ZAMARGU-4260 file (C-alpha; in steps of 0.2 Angstrom, whole numbers, plus 5000, padded with zeros to 4 digits):
<rodrens>
0) 4806/5482/4821 | 4801/5468/4807 | 4803/5450/4814 | 4802/5435/4807 | 4805/5417/4807
5) 4807/5402/4793 | 4799/5388/4796 | 4803/5372/4786 | 4796/5354/4784 | 4810/5343/4778
10) 4811/5324/4774 | 4828/5322/4770 | 4837/5338/4772 | 4838/5350/4757 | 4821/5361/4764
15) 4832/5362/4781 | 4848/5368/4774 | 4839/5381/4764 | 4828/5387/4781 | 4845/5390/4790
20) 4852/5400/4774 | 4836/5410/4773 | 4839/5413/4792 | 4856/5416/4792 | 4853/5430/4777
25) 4839/5438/4786 | 4842/5437/4805 | 4824/5426/4807 | 4824/5414/4818 | 4822/5394/4811
30) 4810/5381/4816 | 4805/5363/4811 | 4786/5366/4808 | 4782/5348/4818 | 4789/5359/4832
35) 4779/5374/4831 | 4763/5379/4836 | 4752/5393/4829 | 4753/5403/4845 | 4772/5405/4843
40) 4770/5414/4826 | 4758/5428/4834 | 4774/5440/4839 | 4784/5437/4820 | 4778/5449/4807
45) 4786/5440/4792 | 4784/5421/4790 | 4793/5409/4778 | 4789/5392/4776 | 4800/5381/4767
50) 4796/5365/4761 | 4800/5349/4751 | 4791/5343/4736 | 4784/5325/4738 | 4773/5318/4723
55) 4769/5335/4717 | 4766/5342/4737 | 4775/5353/4746 | 4777/5344/4762 | 4769/5353/4778
60) 4760/5364/4767 | 4745/5360/4778 | 4751/5369/4792 | 4748/5386/4783 | 4732/5381/4775
65) 4725/5375/4792 | 4730/5391/4801 | 4730/5404/4786 | 4716/5414/4795 | 4727/5418/4810
70) 4741/5422/4798 | 4733/5432/4786 | 4740/5449/4793 | 4757/5443/4790 | 4770/5445/4776
75) 4772/5427/4771 | 4780/5418/4758 | 4785/5400/4754 | 4800/5393/4749 | 4798/5374/4740
80) 4811/5362/4737 | 4813/5349/4724 | 4825/5339/4715 | 4822/5345/4699 | 4828/5359/4691
85) 4819/5374/4689 | 4804/5374/4674 | 4791/5386/4672 | 4779/5375/4667 | 4780/5363/4682
90) 4783/5376/4694 | 4767/5382/4686 | 4758/5366/4692 | 4765/5365/4708 | 4759/5382/4711
95) 4741/5377/4703 | 4742/5362/4714 | 4745/5366/4731 | 4741/5385/4732 | 4722/5385/4731
100) 4710/5397/4740 | 4718/5407/4755 | 4736/5402/4749 | 4733/5408/4732 | 4739/5425/4733
105) 4755/5419/4745 | 4772/5421/4734 | 4781/5405/4729 | 4799/5402/4726 | 4808/5386/4720
110) 4825/5379/4725 | 4834/5362/4718 | 4837/5352/4732 | 4846/5337/4733 | 4848/5317/4730
115) 4853/5305/4743 | 4849/5287/4743 | 4856/5283/4758 | 4845/5295/4769 | 4830/5289/4760
120) 4816/5277/4766 | 4815/5260/4760 | 4798/5263/4753 | 4805/5279/4744 | 4819/5271/4736
125) 4811/5257/4730 | 4796/5267/4723 | 4811/5281/4715 | 4819/5263/4705 | 4804/5259/4699
130) 4800/5276/4692 | 4818/5277/4685 | 4814/5259/4676 | 4797/5268/4669 | 4806/5283/4663
135) 4819/5274/4655 | 4809/5269/4642 | 4805/5285/4636 | 4813/5292/4622 | 4826/5306/4628
140) 4820/5317/4618 | 4803/5316/4623 | 4806/5317/4643 | 4802/5331/4655 | 4817/5341/4665
145) 4808/5330/4680 | 4812/5315/4672 | 4830/5320/4666 | 4835/5325/4683 | 4828/5307/4689
150) 4838/5298/4676 | 4853/5310/4679 | 4853/5302/4699 | 4851/5285/4693 | 4865/5274/4699
155) 4873/5289/4713 | 4870/5287/4730 | 4870/5307/4731 | 4868/5321/4721 | 4868/5339/4729
160) 4860/5353/4718 | 4857/5365/4732 | 4864/5384/4729 | 4862/5399/4739 | 4859/5407/4723
165) 4840/5402/4721 | 4837/5411/4738 | 4837/5430/4726 | 4821/5428/4721 | 4815/5428/4738
170) 4828/5440/4745 | 4822/5454/4733 | 4802/5448/4739 | 4807/5452/4756 | 4817/5467/4754
175) 4804/5474/4742
</rodrens>
């Protein structure tokens, strides 16, 4: 029997939301990565890591990096969550920046998250507003997709772009 678990690292809730959807669709357990020890994963054949993207880094990926040798015989996948719409170039940059050496062969998937200023820390809210001001000076025709997403959220407390259809490529991988 194929047993699995979804572990997640979520700062503002979107990665956790996707992790719960993955858990529902697969019947796998679901747990916060900060509460998991490597020995807890020994019984599972499949491990899906779900983490938010912050400043081009996938949150919690250090857990996989640190424990990759102990997980190398498992079926692994990473589902990352960001506020921007999918963009092939940006996704490849995320892959290149985050999946180096031992992690290079792990399949990576993407889902669009949410924007919720109410749950952001003061520091994150301030940094986002400063970035919005800087991006506003860029001509709309010269903006990258992440810049457009940032400007779309400007002045809004909450935008939720999460969608279960982002999980389809991951589900195909798991069923393949």
